[in-house]
C-alpha atoms as a printed R data frame, in Angstrom:
    type eleno elety resid chain resno      x       y      z
1   ATOM     1    CA   MET     A     1 28.892  23.324 66.324
2   ATOM     2    CA   LEU     A     2 28.242  22.655 62.644
3   ATOM     3    CA   PRO     A     3 25.289  24.374 60.954
4   ATOM     4    CA   ILE     A     4 22.132  22.422 60.113
5   ATOM     5    CA   ASN     A     5 21.816  21.303 56.497
6   ATOM     6    CA   GLU     A     6 18.107  20.869 55.882
7   ATOM     7    CA   THR     A     7 18.698  19.715 52.305
8   ATOM     8    CA   MET     A     8 20.693  16.722 53.552
9   ATOM     9    CA   GLY     A     9 17.931  16.073 56.068
10  ATOM    10    CA   PHE     A    10 15.377  15.994 53.240
11  ATOM    11    CA   TYR     A    11 17.513  13.568 51.228
12  ATOM    12    CA   SER     A    12 17.877  11.395 54.323
13  ATOM    13    CA   GLU     A    13 14.104  11.091 54.643
14  ATOM    14    CA   LEU     A    14 13.874  10.252 50.940
15  ATOM    15    CA   PHE     A    15 16.487   7.520 51.275
16  ATOM    16    CA   MET     A    16 14.655   6.109 54.290
17  ATOM    17    CA   LEU     A    17 11.472   5.923 52.208
18  ATOM    18    CA   LEU     A    18 13.282   4.160 49.361
19  ATOM    19    CA   ALA     A    19 14.889   1.744 51.816
20  ATOM    20    CA   GLY     A    20 11.479   0.961 53.309
21  ATOM    21    CA   CYS     A    21 10.055   0.219 49.864
22  ATOM    22    CA   THR     A    22 12.993  -2.050 49.021
23  ATOM    23    CA   TYR     A    23 12.636  -3.889 52.321
24  ATOM    24    CA   THR     A    24  8.946  -4.397 51.579
25  ATOM    25    CA   VAL     A    25  9.746  -6.158 48.304
26  ATOM    26    CA   ALA     A    26 12.428  -8.203 50.077
27  ATOM    27    CA   PHE     A    27  9.859  -9.155 52.729
28  ATOM    28    CA   ILE     A    28  7.524 -10.430 50.001
29  ATOM    29    CA   ALA     A    29 10.385 -12.401 48.418
30  ATOM    30    CA   PHE     A    30 11.290 -14.018 51.747
31  ATOM    31    CA   ALA     A    31  7.636 -14.950 52.295
32  ATOM    32    CA   TRP     A    32  7.471 -16.318 48.741
33  ATOM    33    CA   ASP     A    33 10.537 -18.456 49.465
34  ATOM    34    CA   LEU     A    34  8.876 -19.954 52.540
35  ATOM    35    CA   ALA     A    35  5.656 -20.682 50.663
36  ATOM    36    CA   LYS     A    36  7.372 -22.111 47.584
37  ATOM    37    CA   SER     A    37  9.772 -24.241 49.613
38  ATOM    38    CA   SER     A    38  6.871 -25.558 51.666
39  ATOM    39    CA   LYS     A    39  5.104 -26.788 48.523
40  ATOM    40    CA   ALA     A    40  8.320 -28.290 47.138
41  ATOM    41    CA   LEU     A    41  9.043 -30.145 50.368
42  ATOM    42    CA   ARG     A    42  5.488 -31.438 50.516
43  ATOM    43    CA   ALA     A    43  5.816 -32.747 46.945
44  ATOM    44    CA   VAL     A    44  9.081 -34.490 47.875
45  ATOM    45    CA   ASP     A    45  7.351 -36.063 50.871
46  ATOM    46    CA   LEU     A    46  4.514 -37.370 48.721
47  ATOM    47    CA   LYS     A    47  6.937 -38.912 46.214
48  ATOM    48    CA   ALA     A    48  9.012 -40.478 48.972
49  ATOM    49    CA   ALA     A    49  5.907 -41.892 50.652
50  ATOM    50    CA   ALA     A    50  4.664 -43.334 47.341
51  ATOM    51    CA   ALA     A    51  8.074 -44.901 46.664
52  ATOM    52    CA   ALA     A    52  8.196 -46.395 50.157
53  ATOM    53    CA   GLU     A    53  4.705 -47.883 49.768
54  ATOM    54    CA   ALA     A    54  5.610 -49.377 46.390
55  ATOM    55    CA   LEU     A    55  8.766 -50.964 47.773
56  ATOM    56    CA   GLU     A    56  6.900 -52.264 50.802
57  ATOM    57    CA   ALA     A    57  4.263 -53.813 48.544
58  ATOM    58    CA   ALA     A    58  6.971 -55.386 46.375
59  ATOM    59    CA   SER     A    59  8.624 -56.977 49.394
60  ATOM    60    CA   SER     A    60  5.398 -58.364 50.911
61  ATOM    61    CA   PRO     A    61  4.734 -62.164 50.822
62  ATOM    62    CA   ALA     A    62  1.745 -61.732 48.485
63  ATOM    63    CA   ALA     A    63  4.007 -60.209 45.852
64  ATOM    64    CA   ALA     A    64  6.716 -62.824 46.251
65  ATOM    65    CA   LYS     A    65  5.132 -65.163 43.671
66  ATOM    66    CA   ILE     A    66  6.479 -64.278 40.244
67  ATOM    67    CA   PRO     A    67  5.094 -66.127 37.148
68  ATOM    68    CA   VAL     A    68  7.632 -67.673 34.794
69  ATOM    69    CA   THR     A    69  6.916 -68.137 31.052
70  ATOM    70    CA   ALA     A    70  8.129 -71.757 31.065
71  ATOM    71    CA   GLY     A    71  4.725 -72.764 32.411
72  ATOM    72    CA   SER     A    72  5.783 -73.007 35.992
73  ATOM    73    CA   VAL     A    73  5.419 -70.595 38.829
74  ATOM    74    CA   ARG     A    74  8.528 -69.899 40.859
75  ATOM    75    CA   GLU     A    75  8.005 -68.645 44.381
76  ATOM    76    CA   ALA     A    76 10.692 -66.255 45.458
77  ATOM    77    CA   SER     A    77 12.160 -67.228 48.768
78  ATOM    78    CA   THR     A    78 11.669 -64.727 51.536
79  ATOM    79    CA   ASP     A    79 13.907 -66.662 53.930
80  ATOM    80    CA   ARG     A    80 17.237 -65.801 52.325
81  ATOM    81    CA   THR     A    81 20.278 -65.133 54.406
82  ATOM    82    CA   ASP     A    82 22.142 -61.837 54.399
83  ATOM    83    CA   SER     A    83 24.476 -63.172 51.736
84  ATOM    84    CA   ASP     A    84 21.540 -63.917 49.476
85  ATOM    85    CA   VAL     A    85 20.378 -60.301 49.397
86  ATOM    86    CA   SER     A    86 23.587 -58.868 48.067
87  ATOM    87    CA   GLY     A    87 22.420 -58.912 44.467
88  ATOM    88    CA   PRO     A    88 19.856 -56.805 42.571
89  ATOM    89    CA   VAL     A    89 16.919 -58.872 43.844
90  ATOM    90    CA   GLY     A    90 17.924 -58.314 47.429
91  ATOM    91    CA   ARG     A    91 18.221 -54.572 46.909
92  ATOM    92    CA   ALA     A    92 14.788 -54.481 45.315
93  ATOM    93    CA   GLU     A    93 13.283 -56.226 48.313
94  ATOM    94    CA   ARG     A    94 14.763 -53.768 50.834
95  ATOM    95    CA   PRO     A    95 14.197 -50.013 50.533
96  ATOM    96    CA   SER     A    96 17.316 -47.947 50.292
97  ATOM    97    CA   SER     A    97 18.376 -45.878 53.272
98  ATOM    98    CA   ALA     A    98 17.770 -42.652 51.372
99  ATOM    99    CA   VAL     A    99 14.193 -43.491 50.618
100 ATOM   100    CA   SER     A   100 13.613 -44.721 54.123
101 ATOM   101    CA   ALA     A   101 15.041 -41.530 55.535
102 ATOM   102    CA   ALA     A   102 12.842 -39.466 53.291
103 ATOM   103    CA   GLY     A   103  9.790 -41.405 54.263
104 ATOM   104    CA   ALA     A   104 10.675 -41.163 57.935
105 ATOM   105    CA   GLY     A   105 11.345 -37.474 57.608
106 ATOM   106    CA   SER     A   106  7.921 -36.868 56.197
107 ATOM   107    CA   GLY     A   107  6.367 -38.638 59.130
108 ATOM   108    CA   LEU     A   108  8.490 -36.978 61.806
109 ATOM   109    CA   GLY     A   109  8.490 -33.433 60.445
110 ATOM   110    CA   GLN     A   110 12.191 -33.073 59.763
111 ATOM   111    CA   THR     A   111 13.768 -29.635 60.078
112 ATOM   112    CA   ALA     A   112 16.728 -27.822 58.588
113 ATOM   113    CA   ASP     A   113 20.314 -28.591 59.509
114 ATOM   114    CA   ALA     A   114 20.982 -27.858 63.164
115 ATOM   115    CA   GLY     A   115 24.312 -26.261 62.190
116 ATOM   116    CA   MET     A   116 22.400 -23.880 59.900
117 ATOM   117    CA   HIS     A   117 24.846 -24.391 57.033
118 ATOM   118    CA   TYR     A   118 23.957 -23.665 53.427
119 ATOM   119    CA   GLY     A   119 22.677 -26.623 51.401
120 ATOM   120    CA   ALA     A   120 23.267 -27.496 47.772
121 ATOM   121    CA   GLU     A   121 19.747 -26.594 46.636
122 ATOM   122    CA   ARG     A   122 19.182 -23.306 44.803
123 ATOM   123    CA   ARG     A   123 16.358 -21.277 46.335
124 ATOM   124    CA   VAL     A   124 15.898 -18.496 43.810
125 ATOM   125    CA   PRO     A   125 13.318 -16.482 45.800
126 ATOM   126    CA   ALA     A   126 15.622 -16.544 48.834
127 ATOM   127    CA   ARG     A   127 18.544 -15.305 46.753
128 ATOM   128    CA   VAL     A   128 16.420 -12.522 45.331
129 ATOM   129    CA   ALA     A   129 15.269 -11.625 48.838
130 ATOM   130    CA   VAL     A   130 18.832 -11.446 50.167
131 ATOM   131    CA   ALA     A   131 19.937  -9.336 47.193
132 ATOM   132    CA   LEU     A   132 17.048  -6.925 47.775
133 ATOM   133    CA   THR     A   133 17.869  -6.787 51.480
134 ATOM   134    CA   VAL     A   134 21.483  -5.870 50.666
135 ATOM   135    CA   LEU     A   135 20.222  -3.164 48.298
136 ATOM   136    CA   GLY     A   136 17.804  -1.858 50.927
137 ATOM   137    CA   ALA     A   137 20.552  -1.852 53.569
138 ATOM   138    CA   SER     A   138 22.822   0.127 51.239
139 ATOM   139    CA   ILE     A   139 20.125   2.759 50.667
140 ATOM   140    CA   HIS     A   140 19.370   2.711 54.380
141 ATOM   141    CA   ALA     A   141 23.048   3.359 55.195
142 ATOM   142    CA   VAL     A   142 23.059   6.380 52.899
143 ATOM   143    CA   GLY     A   143 19.955   7.649 54.667
144 ATOM   144    CA   VAL     A   144 21.617   7.315 58.079
145 ATOM   145    CA   LEU     A   145 24.800   9.029 56.845
146 ATOM   146    CA   THR     A   146 22.993  11.925 55.207
147 ATOM   147    CA   ARG     A   147 21.013  12.434 58.409
148 ATOM   148    CA   GLY     A   148 24.288  12.659 60.300
149 ATOM   149    CA   PHE     A   149 25.801  15.066 57.779
150 ATOM   150    CA   GLY     A   150 22.665  17.174 57.843
151 ATOM   151    CA   ALA     A   151 22.716  17.420 61.643
152 ATOM   152    CA   GLY     A   152 26.485  17.744 61.880
153 ATOM   153    CA   ARG     A   153 26.683  14.977 64.511
154 ATOM   154    CA   VAL     A   154 26.053  11.290 65.091
155 ATOM   155    CA   PRO     A   155 22.507  10.421 63.933
156 ATOM   156    CA   TRP     A   156 21.047   8.985 67.130
157 ATOM   157    CA   GLY     A   157 20.013  11.957 69.239
158 ATOM   158    CA   ASN     A   158 16.232  11.374 69.317
159 ATOM   159    CA   MET     A   159 13.652   8.647 68.874
160 ATOM   160    CA   TYR     A   160 13.459   9.043 65.095
161 ATOM   161    CA   GLU     A   161 17.204   8.718 64.710
162 ATOM   162    CA   PHE     A   162 17.460   5.886 67.220
163 ATOM   163    CA   LEU     A   163 14.830   3.856 65.358
164 ATOM   164    CA   THR     A   164 16.272   4.459 61.895
165 ATOM   165    CA   THR     A   165 19.826   3.761 63.026
166 ATOM   166    CA   GLY     A   166 18.742   0.787 65.136
167 ATOM   167    CA   ALA     A   167 16.843  -0.691 62.193
168 ATOM   168    CA   PHE     A   168 19.945  -0.358 60.019
169 ATOM   169    CA   VAL     A   169 22.163  -2.050 62.625
170 ATOM   170    CA   ALA     A   170 19.625  -4.896 62.989
171 ATOM   171    CA   ILE     A   171 19.566  -5.577 59.247
172 ATOM   172    CA   ALA     A   172 23.363  -5.197 59.025
173 ATOM   173    CA   VAL     A   173 23.897  -7.777 61.789
174 ATOM   174    CA   PHE     A   174 21.478 -10.124 60.029
175 ATOM   175    CA   LEU     A   175 23.374  -9.799 56.732
176 ATOM   176    CA   VAL     A   176 26.753 -10.308 58.418
177 ATOM   177    CA   VAL     A   177 25.540 -13.513 60.083
178 ATOM   178    CA   LEU     A   178 24.227 -14.709 56.704
179 ATOM   179    CA   ILE     A   179 27.823 -14.909 55.493
180 ATOM   180    CA   ARG     A   180 28.496 -17.887 57.772
181 ATOM   181    CA   ARG     A   181 25.055 -19.298 58.594
182 ATOM   182    CA   ASP     A   182 21.918 -19.887 56.563
183 ATOM   183    CA   LEU     A   183 19.465 -17.749 58.525
184 ATOM   184    CA   ARG     A   184 17.332 -16.901 55.528
185 ATOM   185    CA   PHE     A   185 14.386 -18.459 57.341
186 ATOM   186    CA   LEU     A   186 14.598 -15.423 59.650
187 ATOM   187    CA   GLY     A   187 14.385 -12.982 56.755
188 ATOM   188    CA   THR     A   188 10.618 -12.548 56.819
189 ATOM   189    CA   PHE     A   189 10.624 -11.796 60.531
190 ATOM   190    CA   VAL     A   190 13.737  -9.600 60.758
191 ATOM   191    CA   VAL     A   191 12.894  -7.564 57.655
192 ATOM   192    CA   GLY     A   192  9.313  -7.284 58.893
193 ATOM   193    CA   LEU     A   193 10.497  -5.856 62.223
194 ATOM   194    CA   VAL     A   194 12.789  -3.416 60.410
195 ATOM   195    CA   ILE     A   195  9.877  -2.222 58.275
196 ATOM   196    CA   ILE     A   196  7.797  -1.673 61.424
197 ATOM   197    CA   MET     A   197 10.645   0.339 62.954
198 ATOM   198    CA   LEU     A   198 10.978   2.538 59.864
199 ATOM   199    CA   VAL     A   199  7.223   3.085 59.653
200 ATOM   200    CA   ALA     A   200  7.095   4.031 63.338
201 ATOM   201    CA   ALA     A   201 10.035   6.406 62.886
202 ATOM   202    CA   GLY     A   202  8.464   8.096 59.881
203 ATOM   203    CA   THR     A   203  4.985   8.447 61.370
204 ATOM   204    CA   ALA     A   204  4.951   8.518 65.172
205 ATOM   205    CA   TYR     A   205  8.455   9.841 65.839
206 ATOM   206    CA   MET     A   206  9.299  12.056 62.873
207 ATOM   207    CA   THR     A   207 11.686  14.799 64.025
208 ATOM   208    CA   PRO     A   208 13.210  17.477 61.775
209 ATOM   209    CA   VAL     A   209 16.981  17.524 61.598
210 ATOM   210    CA   GLY     A   210 18.379  19.791 64.306
211 ATOM   211    CA   HIS     A   211 20.906  20.330 67.061
212 ATOM   212    CA   LEU     A   212 20.994  18.358 70.286
213 ATOM   213    CA   VAL     A   213 20.038  19.776 73.654
214 ATOM   214    CA   PRO     A   214 23.100  20.698 75.776
215 ATOM   215    CA   ALA     A   215 22.793  17.583 77.972
216 ATOM   216    CA   LEU     A   216 23.360  15.344 74.939
217 ATOM   217    CA   GLN     A   217 26.296  17.289 73.500
218 ATOM   218    CA   SER     A   218 28.908  14.890 74.819
219 ATOM   219    CA   TYR     A   219 31.198  12.195 73.485
220 ATOM   220    CA   TRP     A   220 29.369   9.830 75.832
221 ATOM   221    CA   LEU     A   221 26.437   9.990 73.404
222 ATOM   222    CA   ILE     A   222 28.549   8.131 70.852
223 ATOM   223    CA   ILE     A   223 29.723   5.529 73.353
224 ATOM   224    CA   HIS     A   224 26.540   4.969 75.355
225 ATOM   225    CA   VAL     A   225 23.931   5.030 72.595
226 ATOM   226    CA   SER     A   226 25.983   3.159 69.984
227 ATOM   227    CA   ILE     A   227 26.359   0.181 72.332
228 ATOM   228    CA   ALA     A   228 22.650   0.394 73.210
229 ATOM   229    CA   VAL     A   229 21.754   0.349 69.501
230 ATOM   230    CA   LEU     A   230 23.951  -2.684 68.798
231 ATOM   231    CA   SER     A   231 22.601  -4.568 71.826
232 ATOM   232    CA   SER     A   232 19.014  -3.772 70.830
233 ATOM   233    CA   ALA     A   233 19.715  -5.047 67.307
234 ATOM   234    CA   LEU     A   234 20.970  -8.358 68.718
235 ATOM   235    CA   PHE     A   235 17.935  -8.577 70.990
236 ATOM   236    CA   THR     A   236 15.780  -8.092 67.891
237 ATOM   237    CA   LEU     A   237 17.364 -11.161 66.275
238 ATOM   238    CA   THR     A   238 16.885 -13.287 69.391
239 ATOM   239    CA   PHE     A   239 13.276 -12.136 69.671
240 ATOM   240    CA   ALA     A   240 12.594 -13.437 66.160
241 ATOM   241    CA   MET     A   241 14.373 -16.710 66.973
242 ATOM   242    CA   SER     A   242 12.460 -17.164 70.225
243 ATOM   243    CA   ALA     A   243  9.134 -16.566 68.481
244 ATOM   244    CA   LEU     A   244 10.048 -19.149 65.829
245 ATOM   245    CA   GLN     A   245 11.185 -21.496 68.581
246 ATOM   246    CA   LEU     A   246  7.711 -21.456 70.119
247 ATOM   247    CA   VAL     A   247  6.105 -22.172 66.744
248 ATOM   248    CA   GLN     A   248  8.581 -24.940 65.943
249 ATOM   249    CA   ALA     A   249  8.167 -26.538 69.386
250 ATOM   250    CA   HIS     A   250  4.382 -26.593 68.960
251 ATOM   251    CA   ARG     A   251  4.753 -28.086 65.462
252 ATOM   252    CA   GLN     A   252  7.134 -30.802 66.636
253 ATOM   253    CA   LYS     A   253  4.854 -31.677 69.539
254 ATOM   254    CA   THR     A   254  1.854 -31.890 67.210
255 ATOM   255    CA   ILE     A   255  3.659 -34.197 64.765
256 ATOM   256    CA   ALA     A   256  5.018 -36.386 67.571
257 ATOM   257    CA   SER     A   257  1.465 -36.905 68.843
258 ATOM   258    CA   GLY     A   258  0.311 -38.019 65.399
259 ATOM   259    CA   GLY     A   259 -1.170 -34.739 64.226
260 ATOM   260    CA   ALA     A   260 -0.951 -33.302 60.722
261 ATOM   261    CA   ASP     A   261  1.911 -31.010 59.778
262 ATOM   262    CA   LYS     A   262  0.070 -27.798 58.886
263 ATOM   263    CA   LEU     A   263  3.216 -25.632 58.933
264 ATOM   264    CA   GLY     A   264  5.276 -27.195 56.179
265 ATOM   265    CA   PHE     A   265  7.384 -24.061 55.704
266 ATOM   266    CA   MET     A   266  8.811 -24.595 59.200
267 ATOM   267    CA   ARG     A   267 10.883 -27.460 57.801
268 ATOM   268    CA   LEU     A   268 13.207 -24.739 56.514
269 ATOM   269    CA   VAL     A   269 13.696 -23.706 60.143
270 ATOM   270    CA   PRO     A   270 16.034 -25.671 62.446
271 ATOM   271    CA   SER     A   271 14.644 -27.560 65.405
272 ATOM   272    CA   ALA     A   272 13.376 -25.706 68.459
273 ATOM   273    CA   LEU     A   273 16.461 -26.809 70.401
274 ATOM   274    CA   SER     A   274 18.833 -25.446 67.739
275 ATOM   275    CA   LEU     A   275 17.003 -22.114 67.726
276 ATOM   276    CA   GLU     A   276 17.132 -21.984 71.511
277 ATOM   277    CA   ASN     A   277 20.879 -22.665 71.618
278 ATOM   278    CA   LEU     A   278 21.705 -19.990 69.032
279 ATOM   279    CA   SER     A   279 19.372 -17.487 70.683
280 ATOM   280    CA   TYR     A   280 21.035 -18.146 74.037
281 ATOM   281    CA   ARG     A   281 24.513 -17.451 72.644
282 ATOM   282    CA   ILE     A   282 23.444 -14.224 70.943
283 ATOM   283    CA   ASN     A   283 21.567 -13.084 74.044
284 ATOM   284    CA   ALA     A   284 24.715 -13.638 76.095
285 ATOM   285    CA   ILE     A   285 26.663 -11.310 73.780
286 ATOM   286    CA   ALA     A   286 23.866  -8.727 73.768
287 ATOM   287    CA   PHE     A   287 23.654  -8.886 77.562
288 ATOM   288    CA   VAL     A   288 27.334  -7.941 77.855
289 ATOM   289    CA   GLY     A   289 26.647  -4.973 75.568
290 ATOM   290    CA   TRP     A   290 23.622  -3.964 77.637
291 ATOM   291    CA   THR     A   291 25.733  -4.154 80.805
292 ATOM   292    CA   PHE     A   292 28.151  -1.642 79.281
293 ATOM   293    CA   THR     A   293 25.158   0.469 78.231
294 ATOM   294    CA   LEU     A   294 24.048   0.626 81.857
295 ATOM   295    CA   MET     A   295 27.552   1.350 83.138
296 ATOM   296    CA   PHE     A   296 28.381   4.059 80.599
297 ATOM   297    CA   GLY     A   297 24.968   5.628 81.137
298 ATOM   298    CA   ALA     A   298 25.742   5.940 84.848
299 ATOM   299    CA   ILE     A   299 29.113   7.530 84.126
300 ATOM   300    CA   TRP     A   300 27.503   9.973 81.703
301 ATOM   301    CA   ALA     A   301 24.810  10.783 84.284
302 ATOM   302    CA   GLU     A   302 27.507  11.666 86.828
303 ATOM   303    CA   LYS     A   303 29.188  14.030 84.408
304 ATOM   304    CA   ALA     A   304 25.893  15.625 83.277
305 ATOM   305    CA   TRP     A   305 23.893  15.740 86.518
306 ATOM   306    CA   GLY     A   306 26.421  15.094 89.270
307 ATOM   307    CA   ARG     A   307 25.180  11.628 90.300
308 ATOM   308    CA   PHE     A   308 25.569   8.082 88.977
309 ATOM   309    CA   TRP     A   309 22.038   6.943 89.731
310 ATOM   310    CA   GLY     A   310 18.851   8.862 90.455
311 ATOM   311    CA   TRP     A   311 16.010   6.387 89.900
312 ATOM   312    CA   ASP     A   312 14.858   8.236 86.809
313 ATOM   313    CA   THR     A   313 12.191   6.286 84.883
314 ATOM   314    CA   LYS     A   314 14.543   5.663 81.964
315 ATOM   315    CA   GLU     A   315 17.292   4.474 84.278
316 ATOM   316    CA   VAL     A   316 14.917   2.163 86.121
317 ATOM   317    CA   TRP     A   317 13.658   0.500 82.948
318 ATOM   318    CA   THR     A   318 17.182   0.117 81.580
319 ATOM   319    CA   PHE     A   319 17.982  -1.732 84.810
320 ATOM   320    CA   VAL     A   320 14.761  -3.775 84.517
321 ATOM   321    CA   ILE     A   321 15.860  -4.957 81.064
322 ATOM   322    CA   TRP     A   322 19.247  -5.923 82.482
323 ATOM   323    CA   VAL     A   323 17.576  -7.888 85.293
324 ATOM   324    CA   VAL     A   324 15.230  -9.747 82.905
325 ATOM   325    CA   TYR     A   325 18.029 -10.873 80.595
326 ATOM   326    CA   ALA     A   326 20.272 -11.692 83.562
327 ATOM   327    CA   GLY     A   327 17.456 -13.852 84.916
328 ATOM   328    CA   TYR     A   328 17.056 -15.481 81.498
329 ATOM   329    CA   LEU     A   329 20.747 -16.363 81.241
330 ATOM   330    CA   HIS     A   330 20.919 -17.569 84.846
331 ATOM   331    CA   ALA     A   331 17.709 -19.599 84.672
332 ATOM   332    CA   ARG     A   332 18.742 -21.365 81.493
333 ATOM   333    CA   ALA     A   333 22.351 -22.009 82.511
334 ATOM   334    CA   THR     A   334 21.858 -23.122 86.109
335 ATOM   335    CA   ARG     A   335 18.175 -23.726 86.817
336 ATOM   336    CA   GLY     A   336 17.292 -25.827 83.797
337 ATOM   337    CA   TRP     A   337 14.829 -23.343 82.308
338 ATOM   338    CA   THR     A   338 14.931 -24.594 78.750
339 ATOM   339    CA   GLY     A   339 12.412 -24.931 75.961
340 ATOM   340    CA   THR     A   340  9.365 -22.699 75.853
341 ATOM   341    CA   ARG     A   341 10.041 -21.127 79.249
342 ATOM   342    CA   ALA     A   342 13.409 -19.814 78.071
343 ATOM   343    CA   ALA     A   343 11.829 -18.567 74.848
344 ATOM   344    CA   TRP     A   344  9.131 -16.670 76.730
345 ATOM   345    CA   LEU     A   345 11.730 -15.062 79.002
346 ATOM   346    CA   SER     A   346 13.653 -13.870 75.946
347 ATOM   347    CA   ILE     A   347 10.463 -12.464 74.439
348 ATOM   348    CA   VAL     A   348  9.560 -10.685 77.700
349 ATOM   349    CA   GLY     A   349 13.020  -9.125 77.732
350 ATOM   350    CA   TYR     A   350 12.567  -7.745 74.225
351 ATOM   351    CA   LEU     A   351  9.110  -6.413 75.066
352 ATOM   352    CA   CYS     A   352 10.769  -4.529 77.942
353 ATOM   353    CA   VAL     A   353 13.252  -3.070 75.443
354 ATOM   354    CA   VAL     A   354 10.389  -1.911 73.211
355 ATOM   355    CA   PHE     A   355  8.527  -0.470 76.213
356 ATOM   356    CA   ASN     A   356 11.641   1.392 77.337
357 ATOM   357    CA   PHE     A   357 12.272   3.041 73.990
358 ATOM   358    CA   THR     A   358  8.659   3.874 73.171
359 ATOM   359    CA   ILE     A   359  6.270   4.207 76.119
360 ATOM   360    CA   VAL     A   360  8.855   5.412 78.644
361 ATOM   361    CA   ASN     A   361 10.312   7.993 76.265
362 ATOM   362    CA   GLN     A   362  6.911   9.270 75.192
363 ATOM   363    CA   PHE     A   363  4.718   9.218 78.280
364 ATOM   364    CA   PHE     A   364  6.993   9.347 81.341
365 ATOM   365    CA   ASN     A   365  8.513  12.645 82.425
366 ATOM   366    CA   GLY     A   366 12.096  12.649 83.642
367 ATOM   367    CA   LEU     A   367 15.613  13.773 82.957
368 ATOM   368    CA   HIS     A   368 15.586  11.717 79.731
369 ATOM   369    CA   SER     A   369 12.504  13.502 78.331
370 ATOM   370    CA   TYR     A   370 14.318  15.189 75.483
371 ATOM   371    CA   SER     A   371 13.932  12.609 72.739
372 ATOM   372    CA   GLY     A   372 12.663  15.114 70.203
373 ATOM   373    CA   LEU     A   373  8.980  14.211 70.476
C-alpha cells in the first residue's frame, strides 16, 4: 500500500477550484452565445419578413400599374404564362425560394439541423466557450490525477472522488461528441451540471485524501466503479437533452397554435424529435454500461461478503435505476411511448441516479456506508 501524499491532495483540491472557476466562465460564454444568437436570428427573421412583405406588395394587382414617361400608362399583365415569367420581371413578381423559406421559418419556429452538423456561421462566443471548457477539462484532469497520486490508488473511493471524477468524465464525453456533432447548445446545461457536481463535492462531500477501507481494496473497484462513472456521465447528457426536449416541444406547440416565440434561443437547438432520438441512442449505450455495473457489483459482493445479492439499500436502488431505464427503452421501442412521456421517463431515471449517489449514500445505513462522509 502506497503512503498518503497530502501535498498532492492539496494540489488536487487547488486544481479542482481552478477548474470550477474556468467552467464558470465557460458557462457564461455558452449562455452569451445563446443570447447573442437569439438576437441575431430574430433580426434575420425581421429582415426576411420585411422582404417578403415588400415582394408581396410589389406583386399585388394594385401595384401592377406602372406609369410610363411617354404619357401613357401601361398596365402590367398579371395573367402571364409560365414562359412569360422567366425574365427579370417574372422573378421580381415571385419571391425567391430562399426568402420564402426564411419567412416561413420565422413563422414556424425553425430549429437547428436535425443531424446536428456544424454550420458555416462563425459563433465567436461558442468557440470561446468550447476553448474554455477544454482548458477547464485539462485542469480538471490534472486535479483527478493528482488526487490519485496523492492517495496511491484510483481516485473514486468515496463520494468526493466519485463526484469529481464523474464530473470530469461527463465533460470529457461532451467534448468528444463535439468533434462529430454540434452539441454546443448543450454547453450551458452540461457545464452547469458539472459546476454543481464540483460545488457539491467541495462543500457537502469534502473528504481528505486517505486509504480505502479493506472492503474497497480490490481490483473490482476499478472495474465496477469506472463503468458506473461512465454510465452516469452518459445519463447526465441524456438528462440535459430530455429537459431541452420538453422545452422545445412546448415551444413548437405554442408556435403551431399561433402563439409568440418567446424562446428564440431554442432555434439553435434541434427539434424535440431529434433530441429524443439522440437521447434514446445514448441511453441505450448507458443502459448496457449500467447492466455491467449491476453484474460486476454482484460479483464483487460475492467475493467481499460471500453472497451475490443481499437487498442492501444501495443494491436495491442500483436495481431500481436499471428497471427505470429498462422500462424507458422498452416503452419507447415497443409501446409507442414517445415525445414528452419518454422525456419524463429519462428524467425520472436520472433523478434516481442522483438519489442513489447522494441520499442513499448519506442517510441510509448498509454495507455500502463507507463513502467517506
